[in-house]
N, C-alpha and C positions, 0 to 999 in steps of 0.2 A: 543797627540803624535806630536812631532816636525817633520816638513818636512825637510829632509836632504838638505843642501845647496850644490849647484854646486861648484866645484872647479873653481878658476878664469880662468884657461886655457880652461876648458870645457865650461864655460859660454860665453867666447869670441867666441869660435867656433860655439856655438849654435846661438848666435846673428847674426853672419855672414851668417849662413845657412838660417836664416829666412829672412834677408834683401836682399839677392841676388836673381835674377830671376832664374827660373829653366832652366838648360841646356843652349842652345844658341837660344832659341825660339825668344828672343826679341833683338837679335843683331842689332844694329843701322846701317842701310845702309847709303850711302852717301847722306846727306840732300840736296846737291846741284843739284842732279839729278831731272828731272821732274817726276811726279807720275808714268807714264807708264814705266819709265826706272828703277824704284826701284825693287830690288829683292823681290820675293814673300816670305812672312814669313811663317814658318812652326810651327807646334804645339809642337815640341820637337826635341831633338837631334836625336832620332831614325827616325823621319819623315824626318829630314833634310838630314840624311845620305842616306835614301832610295831614296829621290828625286834626289840627286846629282849623284847616280849611275844608275838611270833609264833613258836611252836614247832610249826608245822604239820608233819604227818607227811611232806609231800612236799618240804619245804625241804631243800636240800642241807646236810650237816653242815659246820661250820666249826671244826674243832678248833684250839685255840691252845695246845697243850700244850708240853712241853719239847722242846728240840732232839732230832731223831731221829724225831718223829712227822710224818705226812704233812700236806699242806695241805688243799685242799678238792676236792670232786668238780666237774669241769667240766661244767656243765649247758648244754643248748641254750636258746635264747630262743624265745618269751617265757617268763618265770618261771611255774612251775606255780601254779594257783589254790590257795587255802588249803582244805584238807580239814577239815571240822568234826569234832571229836572229842567223844565223849560226856563230859559233865561229871560229876565224882564226886558222889555223893549228899551233900546238905547238910542237916544238922539243926541248926536254930538258927544259932549262930555256929561250929559245929564241922563240919569236913569229914572224913568217914569214909573212910579209904583202907586197904585190906588189904595189908600189906606182908609178912605172915608166911607166907602160903600159897606153897609151892614146887611148881611144875608140872614134870613130867617126861614127855616124849614118848618112847614105847618102841616100837621095831621088833622084832618077834619073827619069826624066819625058820626054816624047817625045813631038813633036810639038803640040799635042792635049791635053797636060797636063795629059796624062795617064802614070802610072808607067811602067818603062821599066825593065822587069825581065830578069833573065838568062844571065846577062853579066858576062864574066869570070874575074878572078882576073887580068889577063894581060891587061884588058881594063882600069884599074884604076892606076892613079899616085897620090901620096900623098906627100905633102910638109909641112915642119915645119920651119917657119921663112925663107921660100924660098928655103930650102935645101930638096932635095928629100929623102924620107924615105923608108925603107924596110917594106912592109906590112906583119906583123907577124900573124895577124888573118884576115881571109876573110870569111864572112858568108852571102851569098845571102838569102834574105827573112829571116832575123834573127828570131830565135825562142825565143829570150829574152822576158820574160813577161813584161807587161806594169804596171806602176804605174801612174795613170792619175788623175790630178786635174781639174775638170770641174768647171769653175768659171763664175757665171752668174751675170751680172750687175742688181741690184735691185733698182737703184736710180729712183727718180721721172722722170728724163729726159728720161729714157729708159722704162717708164711704158707703153707706148702706145702699144708695141708689146710683152709685157711680157708673156701673155697667150700663144701665139704661140711659143715663145722661150722655155717655159717650156715643151710643148708637143714635140717640135723638139728635145730638149735635152733628154727627156725621151726615144724617139725613138733611139737616138744615144747610150744611155746607154745599151739598149737591144742589140744593134748591136755590140758594141765595146768590151764589157766585155766577155772574153773567158776564158777557164780553165787556172788558174795561174795568170790571170790579177787581178788588184785591182783598184778601183776607189773611189774617194771621191767628194762630192758635196759641193761647196762653194758658198756663195753669198757675194756681197760687195756693200755697200753704204757708210755711214760714217765709218763703221767698216767692218772687214772681218769676216765672220761667216762660220764655218764648220757645215753643216746642219745635219750631223750624225756622230757619233764617228768613228774616224779613217778611214781606207781604207777598202773596202769591195768588195765582188763579189756577194752580194745579190741584184740581179737586181730589184726585186720588192721593196725592202726597199730604194734603191737608186732612183728609179723613184718616189716613194712617197715623198722623201726628196726634189727633184727638183720641184715637183708640189706644195709644201708647202712653197716655198721661199716667205717671206713677203716683202711688198713694203717698200722702204727706201726713203732717201732724197738725200744726197750728193753722190759723186762718187770718190772712193779711188782706182784708177786703179794701181798706183805705189805700194801702200800698198798690193794690191791683188797679184801682181807679186812677190813682195819681200817675203811676207809670204808664198805664195804658193810654191815658189822655196825653201825656207828654210824648209818647211815641207817635200818636196820631197827629200831634201838632206839627211834626216834621213833614207830613204829607202835603200834597199840593192844595192850594187854596180853592182850586176849581173842582174839588172832590168833597163828597159828604163823609163825615167822620162819625162812626157809630161804634159803641161798645155794647156787646151783649154779655151780661154777667149772670152766671148760674151759680148760686150759692145757698147755703143754709142760713146766712146772715149772722153767723156767730163770730163776730170780730174778736180776735184774741191777741195777735202778734204784730200788728202794723207798727212801723216806726213813725209814719205820718199820722195825722189826725183827721177828723171829719172836715174841718175848715180847709186844711191844705188840699185834701182830695177834691172837695167841691170847687175850690178856687181854680185848680188845674183843669177840671172838666169844663168850667165856664170859659177859661182862657183859650182852650183848644177848640171851642165850639163843637164839642162832641155830644151826640145824642146817647143817652144811657137807657138801655132796656134791661130791667132787672127781673130775674126769675128766682123766686125764693122757694127752695125745697125745704119744707118744714118737717123736721123729724117728729115733732109733737104738735098736733093740730090745736090743742087747747092752749090759749094764751096763758092760763094760770100755770102751765107746766113748762114754760120756756121763757128765756130772756128776749123780750121784744125790742130792746133798745136799738139793736143793729137794724132791725126791720124799719123802725121809724126813721132812723138816720138815712137809710137807703131811699125811703119814700120821698123825703125832702130833697135829696140830691137828684133823684130821677125826675121829679117834677120840675126842678130848676132847669134842667137841660132840655126838657120837652119830650122826654121818653115816656115809658110806661112800666108799671109794676104788674107782675103776675104771681099768683099764689096757687099753683096746682095742688089739688088734693091728693093726687097720685102721680107717680113718675110717668105713667102712661099718657098723661095729658101734655107732656112736653112737646110731642110732635105737633099737636094742634096749636100750641103757643108759638112755636117756631114758625109755623105756617102763617100765623096771624102777623107776626113781626115782619116776615118777608112781604106779605101783601101790603102792609102799611108803608113799608119803605118804597114800594113801587107806585104808590098813589099820593105821594107827598106834594104839596104845593111849595114852590120856592118863591119867596118874596124878598126884595132887596130895596134899600132906600139910602139916601144921603141925609144923615141926621141934621135937622135944622131946629134949634141951634145945636152945634156940635159941642159935646161936653169936654171938659179939661182932659188932657192926656193922662192915661193910666187910672181912669176912674170907672166905676161900675155904673151902667145906665140900665134902667128898666125898660122892658118891651112888653107891649100888649097887642094881640091881634084879635079882632072881632069879626065874626061872620054875621052879616046883617039880615040874611034871609034864612028861613027854616029854623029848625030846632036841632042844632049840632053841638057836639063836644069838640072844642078846639084845643089842640096841644102844640106848644112851641117853647123854645127856650125863653126864660123869663128875664134874662139880663145879658149884657155883653161888656167886655172891657175895651175902653177906647184905646186906639193905637197911637203910635208916635205920629206927629205932624209930618 
């Protein structure tokens, strides 16, 4: 029996179908980019579509920016489940999103560095680019829940006190995580690693994660701040974003630089609290450039710097950070006039009564109209 021959047009189509790759799984990325900046390849069109629409708060960030920016956070397996985020209110075919309201978290401390609670709205003045603004939202002891990235330096230079750091951090986790709050444990050396999937309120699992941080070699502080900020930026806008960084400040291996890390922290509206464990107490015996850079970055975000003389002081420092986070004032305003899109604007908050130290973020990035 003779096998029927394909018609010419059908034969051509069949040959093309065999020779072309399936879907878009093998789409060529820009060959001029370094390996860490290449887009991750998917196993098919369906997977690619799912990945592009999945902006889960627990997914690890995958920046593909210009040369000099870091790669991705190394996460454990399995991948974290998707967290459902509240959808914006929809009316008809229009989605209403408030992009004008600017929120400022304010820490007010007395002469003994103790939080100053119960100040009235009238005690605060708020300025945008030097022009006083009307305070639209005033919330003493804000009830906004926390999303906190606890980042531990695992480099060889910080190894001396790592055991005590782990235990102090475990104590902090038990103390700081309250109903509605979420925390994630990160370590950084040459890479930035998320020690458990996503953000969690499971205190026991978080403590286990911090106690199992492995030892590393280099120190990628700027990458840690950059990627920690980018991870927090995916969290809800109705939550406070905080980074607590424990390090010896000896930057050595980051792919990003100071400007990139600070820019990402400002853009994400994250508060940075930095604890510097100094292996050498005398400034003449150590490189202080990393410390000065962290001081500038921390001040810009409205956080605080701590320099414990011994590792045993860590517990008291963690207690102070927890106490401050529970007594913050939340102020919000609609900038008038509103600055051009994608520009940095300066913020200043004053307390007109008493002799107080006031800390808050110093600038913000204007959003799209």
